[in-house]
Every structure is written in structure tokens, then in C-alpha cells.
C-alpha positions as CSV (number, residue, x, y, z in Angstrom):
1,M,-0.1,-0.1,0.0
2,K,1.4,3.4,-1.0
3,Y,0.7,6.8,0.3
4,L,1.7,10.2,-1.4
5,I,2.4,12.6,1.5
6,F,2.9,16.0,0.0
7,G,4.5,18.5,2.4
8,L,3.6,22.0,0.8
9,G,6.4,24.7,1.3
10,N,9.0,26.8,-0.9
11,I,12.5,25.9,-1.7
12,G,15.6,27.7,-1.1
13,D,17.6,28.5,1.9
14,E,15.7,31.8,2.7
15,Y,12.5,30.2,3.1
16,I,14.0,27.0,5.7
17,N,12.7,27.9,9.0
18,T,9.4,29.8,8.0
19,R,6.0,29.2,9.1
20,H,5.1,28.5,5.3
21,N,7.4,25.7,4.9
22,I,5.8,23.5,7.9
23,G,4.8,20.9,5.2
24,F,8.7,20.4,4.2
25,I,9.8,20.4,8.1
26,I,7.3,17.8,8.8
27,L,8.5,15.6,6.0
28,D,12.1,16.2,6.9
29,K,11.2,14.5,10.2
30,I,9.8,11.6,8.9
31,A,12.8,11.2,6.3
32,N,15.5,11.8,9.0
33,A,14.2,9.2,11.2
34,A,14.3,6.4,8.5
35,N,17.6,8.0,7.2
36,A,16.0,8.6,3.7
37,K,17.4,11.2,1.6
38,F,15.5,13.4,-0.6
39,K,16.5,13.2,-4.3
40,L,15.7,16.0,-6.8
41,E,13.2,14.8,-9.4
42,R,10.4,16.2,-11.7
43,H,8.5,19.0,-9.8
44,A,9.7,18.1,-6.3
45,Y,12.3,16.5,-4.0
46,V,11.2,12.9,-3.4
47,T,11.9,10.0,-1.1
48,K,10.4,6.8,0.0
49,V,10.3,5.6,3.4
50,K,8.6,2.2,4.7
51,Y,6.5,1.8,8.0
52,K,4.6,-1.1,8.9
53,G,4.1,-2.5,5.4
54,K,3.2,0.8,4.0
55,I,5.2,2.8,1.6
56,F,5.1,6.6,2.2
57,V,6.1,8.7,-1.0
58,L,7.5,12.2,0.6
59,I,6.9,14.8,-1.9
60,K,8.4,18.3,-1.4
61,P,7.2,20.4,-4.4
62,T,9.8,22.6,-6.2
63,T,7.1,24.5,-8.0
64,Y,6.8,27.3,-5.0
65,M,3.6,27.5,-2.9
66,N,1.4,29.3,-5.2
67,L,1.9,26.5,-7.8
68,S,2.0,23.4,-5.5
69,G,-0.9,21.9,-7.8
70,K,1.5,21.3,-10.5
71,A,3.6,18.7,-8.2
72,V,0.5,17.2,-6.9
73,R,-1.1,16.4,-10.1
74,Y,2.0,15.3,-11.5
75,W,2.9,12.9,-9.0
76,I,-0.7,11.5,-8.5
77,N,-0.4,10.5,-12.3
78,K,3.1,9.3,-12.0
79,E,2.3,7.0,-8.9
80,K,-1.0,6.0,-10.2
81,S,-2.3,7.0,-6.8
82,S,-6.2,7.6,-6.0
83,L,-6.9,10.8,-4.1
84,E,-7.7,8.9,-1.0
85,K,-4.5,7.8,-0.9
86,I,-2.7,11.2,-0.6
87,L,-2.2,13.7,2.4
88,V,-1.5,17.5,1.9
89,I,0.3,19.0,4.8
90,A,0.0,23.1,4.9
91,D,0.2,25.8,7.2
92,D,-3.1,27.4,8.4
93,I,-3.5,30.9,9.8
94,D,-6.9,30.5,10.7
95,L,-6.0,28.0,13.6
96,P,-4.4,28.7,16.6
97,I,-0.6,28.2,16.8
98,G,-0.1,24.4,17.5
99,T,-3.7,23.1,16.5
100,L,-3.7,20.4,14.1
101,R,-6.8,19.6,12.1
102,L,-7.1,16.4,9.5
103,R,-10.1,16.5,7.0
104,S,-10.9,14.5,4.3
105,K,-12.0,17.4,2.1
106,G,-12.8,20.9,2.2
107,S,-11.9,24.6,0.8
108,G,-8.4,26.0,0.9
109,G,-9.3,29.1,2.9
110,N,-6.9,31.7,2.8
111,H,-3.9,29.2,1.7
112,N,-2.9,29.9,-1.8
113,G,-1.1,26.8,-2.2
114,L,-4.0,24.6,-1.1
115,N,-6.4,26.5,-3.2
116,N,-4.0,26.1,-6.1
117,V,-3.9,22.0,-5.8
118,I,-7.9,22.2,-5.3
119,E,-7.9,24.3,-8.6
120,T,-5.4,22.0,-10.5
121,L,-7.2,19.0,-9.4
122,Q,-10.5,20.6,-9.9
123,T,-11.8,18.7,-7.0
124,N,-11.6,19.8,-3.0
125,N,-12.2,15.9,-2.0
126,F,-8.7,14.9,-1.0
127,P,-7.3,14.9,2.6
128,R,-5.3,17.1,4.0
129,L,-3.5,18.1,7.4
130,R,-3.6,21.8,8.3
131,I,-1.0,23.1,10.9
132,G,-2.2,26.1,12.9
133,I,0.3,28.9,12.7
134,G,-2.0,31.5,14.1
135,N,-2.6,35.0,13.0
136,D,-0.6,37.3,15.5
137,F,-0.1,40.1,12.5
138,K,-1.4,43.4,11.6
139,K,-3.3,44.0,8.6
140,G,-1.5,43.9,5.2
141,Q,1.3,42.1,7.1
142,L,0.0,38.4,6.2
143,I,2.6,37.6,3.7
144,D,5.5,38.9,6.0
145,F,4.0,36.7,8.5
146,V,4.0,33.5,6.6
147,L,7.4,33.9,5.1
148,G,8.5,35.0,8.7
149,E,10.6,32.6,11.1
150,W,9.1,31.1,14.0
151,N,9.5,33.5,17.2
152,E,10.9,32.3,20.3
153,K,7.2,31.3,21.9
154,E,6.4,29.4,18.6
155,K,9.8,27.7,18.8
156,L,8.8,26.3,22.1
157,L,5.9,24.2,20.7
158,L,7.4,23.3,17.4
159,N,8.9,20.0,18.2
160,D,5.6,18.8,19.9
161,I,3.6,20.2,16.8
162,I,6.3,18.5,14.2
163,D,6.0,14.8,16.5
164,E,2.3,15.2,16.5
165,A,2.0,15.7,12.7
166,V,4.3,12.6,12.1
167,E,2.0,10.6,14.4
168,I,-1.0,11.8,12.6
169,V,0.6,11.0,8.9
170,K,1.5,7.4,10.5
171,S,-1.9,6.8,11.7
172,F,-3.7,8.1,8.6
173,A,-1.8,5.2,6.9
174,T,-2.5,2.6,9.3
175,I,-6.0,2.8,10.9
176,G,-7.3,5.2,8.1
177,I,-8.7,8.8,8.2
178,T,-11.7,8.8,10.2
179,K,-10.3,7.1,13.2
180,T,-7.3,9.2,12.9
181,M,-9.7,12.4,13.0
182,N,-11.6,11.1,16.1
183,I,-8.1,10.7,17.8
184,F,-6.4,13.8,16.9
185,N,-8.9,16.2,16.0
186,T,-10.2,16.3,19.5
187,R,-6.9,16.9,21.0
188,K,-6.5,20.2,23.4
189,N,-5.0,23.2,21.6
190,K,-1.3,23.8,22.6
191,D,-1.7,27.9,22.2
192,D,-2.5,28.4,25.7
193,L,1.0,27.1,26.4
194,I,2.8,30.1,25.1
195,K,0.0,32.9,26.1
196,E,1.4,35.3,28.5
């Protein structure tokens, strides 16, 4: 059984530790734990990891965030995958920092990458994992916020956020999306841990 795990982000050293690149960061964690190395292929950096009889194809698009759908569509076709066997991981300003939400379908909200995937696939009926980054920015500063690096308070939560996201990916592939949503979507928000 093969699962395509897409982590959305932007390539380039200047984006490595930014909020918008949480998808890349989570895939790096999965790959590093398995000593798997990403290789540049068409439209993406790609590696494969085995877990409990499943194969995770970890995909970091090189198309930049706003054209993520191009890479997603290409790799779905290349791997002959069904939409039920993909998972798209992206940041979300509409969720408090540290809140993780798994969904089987839905809109892309304010996220240009997710919206481009929906537009390119011509459906919003695919699993996605939204990682809350909060919205602690002034009007007109959205781009600076998502392309900014984690602040010191956020860094205190980052390892826990990444670890929980990895748990969700593994659970999604082993017990299915419905059971995984029931387990993880009810967990307590972490944003209160960094409130003053």
C-alpha cells in the first residue's frame, strides 16, 4: 500500500525555517528518522520510507507554494494514486498555533497553495492536514508573517507540533482517516501554553 505525502512549502535557503514551510519540515522529520535522503526529481524533492508494510512517498514540491498543484497532479499521475491515498500538509493562519486538523475534504481557505491544488485537481475531495500557525500579524502583513521565521515562543512548541503531525501521518496510513480524525482532532489546543 502506497501513500503520497505532500508537504507544501517554498524551496530556497531563505524559506527553510519559515512558518509557510511547516510541510517541508514535517517531511524532513519523517525522512530523517528513516535515514532517507530526498532526491530532486520532476517538480519535487522525493524520497520513499517504509512503515508497517506501507510505503510513504514523501514529496516536497519545487514549484513554489502558489503552484503546488502542478507537482501534486504530476506525482498522483506518476504513482497512479487515488485521491484517498494522498495527504497534503500545509500551514493554516485560521487555526491557533499548534492546533492540528485532519480533514478528508474542504476549501483551501486563505492558503494559496491549497487553493492551487484544488484548482489544479478540480476537486477539494482529498485529505489534508492543516497545521495552525495563528494570525498574530497586523493588517497587510500576512505575507511577512507566513514567510517569517518562528518566534521564540513558537519555537517552544515546534518540536511537539512536528512530532504530533508525524503521528497523524502514520495513523492516517495505518488505521484510516476517520479513526485518525477522531483521535487527533479532539486533542487540546497548544496555543494556551505560550500565552502570557
